[in-house]
C-alpha positions in Angstrom: 53.7 -57.7 -38.2 55.6 -55.5 -35.7 54.1 -52.4 -37.2 50.6 -53.9 -36.9 51.1 -54.6 -33.1 52.2 -51.1 -32.5 49.2 -49.9 -34.3 47.1 -52.1 -32.2 48.8 -50.9 -29.0 48.4 -47.3 -30.1 44.8 -47.9 -30.9 44.3 -49.5 -27.5 45.8 -46.5 -25.8 43.9 -44.1 -27.9 40.7 -46.1 -27.1 41.5 -46.1 -23.4 42.1 -42.3 -23.5 38.9 -41.8 -25.4 37.1 -44.1 -22.8 38.5 -42.1 -20.0 37.4 -38.8 -21.7 33.9 -40.2 -22.3 33.7 -41.3 -18.7 34.5 -37.7 -17.6 31.9 -36.4 -20.1 29.4 -39.0 -18.7 30.0 -37.6 -15.2 29.4 -34.0 -16.4 26.3 -35.2 -18.1 25.1 -36.8 -14.9 25.8 -33.6 -13.0 23.9 -31.6 -15.8 21.0 -34.1 -15.5 20.8 -33.6 -11.7 20.8 -29.8 -12.2 18.0 -30.1 -14.8 16.0 -32.2 -12.5 16.3 -29.5 -9.9 15.3 -26.9 -12.4 12.4 -29.0 -13.4 11.2 -29.3 -9.9 11.4 -25.5 -9.4 9.6 -24.9 -12.7 6.9 -27.4 -11.7 6.5 -25.5 -8.4 6.4 -22.2 -10.1 3.9 -23.5 -12.6 1.6 -24.7 -9.8 1.9 -21.3 -8.2 1.1 -19.5 -11.5 -2.0 -21.8 -11.9 -3.2 -21.1 -8.4 -2.8 -17.3 -9.0 -4.5 -17.6 -12.3 -7.5 -19.4 -10.6 -7.7 -16.7 -8.1 -7.6 -14.0 -10.6 -10.3 -15.7 -12.8 -12.5 -16.1 -9.6 -12.0 -12.4 -8.8 -12.9 -11.4 -12.3 -15.9 -13.5 -12.4 -17.3 -12.6 -9.0 -15.9 -9.1 -8.2 -18.1 -6.0 -8.6 -17.2 -3.3 -11.1 -16.7 0.3 -10.3 -20.2 1.2 -11.8 -21.8 -1.5 -9.6 -20.0 0.0 -6.5 -21.2 3.4 -7.4 -24.7 2.1 -7.8 -24.6 0.3 -4.3 -23.2 3.4 -2.7 -25.8 5.6 -4.3 -28.6 3.3 -3.2 -27.4 3.1 0.4 -26.0 6.6 0.9 -28.6 8.7 -0.9 -31.4 8.2 1.7 -29.0 8.8 4.5 -27.6 11.9 2.7 -31.1 13.2 2.3 -31.9 12.7 6.1 -28.6 14.5 7.0 -29.3 17.4 4.6 -32.9 17.8 6.0 -31.6 17.6 9.6 -28.9 20.2 8.8 -31.4 22.5 7.1 -33.7 22.2 10.2 -30.8 22.9 12.5 -29.7 25.9 10.4 -33.2 27.3 10.6 -33.4 26.7 14.3 -30.1 28.4 14.8 -31.2 31.4 12.7 -34.4 31.6 14.8 -32.4 31.5 18.0 -30.0 34.2 16.7 -33.0 36.3 15.8 -34.5 35.8 19.2 -31.2 36.6 21.0 -31.0 39.8 18.9 -34.6 40.8 19.7 -34.0 40.1 23.4 -30.9 42.2 23.4 -32.8 45.0 21.8 -35.5 44.7 24.4 -33.1 44.5 27.2 -31.1 47.5 26.0 -34.4 49.5 25.6 -35.4 48.5 29.0 -32.1 49.6 30.5 -32.3 53.0 28.7 -35.8 53.4 30.0 -34.8 52.5 33.5 -31.9 54.8 33.3 -34.2 57.6 32.1 -36.6 56.9 35.0 -34.0 56.6 37.6 -32.1 59.7 36.6 -34.4 62.4 37.9 -34.6 60.6 41.2 -30.9 60.8 41.8 
């Protein structure tokens, strides 16, 4: 019988030691659960952010203009203005050419007039 009580005492000690270890493991599990809860909250927040961005991207894809549409819009709006500018530039260029020709002609007439007046005034002096 003595051997049986020693066995019960040792079993009780072993059981108590095991219970203490399990309690320590339980505390560690509680800490891990707390950390997982924090991760879960962060993940939910990131998931909501990704969903918001996905909605924004889908809206942009559905409603944004393509490059070809931009070229078409620019062409429709710029072409008439471009034609008016080119026409005005051509007109200005022609007027400038006419003015330069007129200046050249006036210079020629002026120089001819000076030569004549020099020839006329020369015998008088």
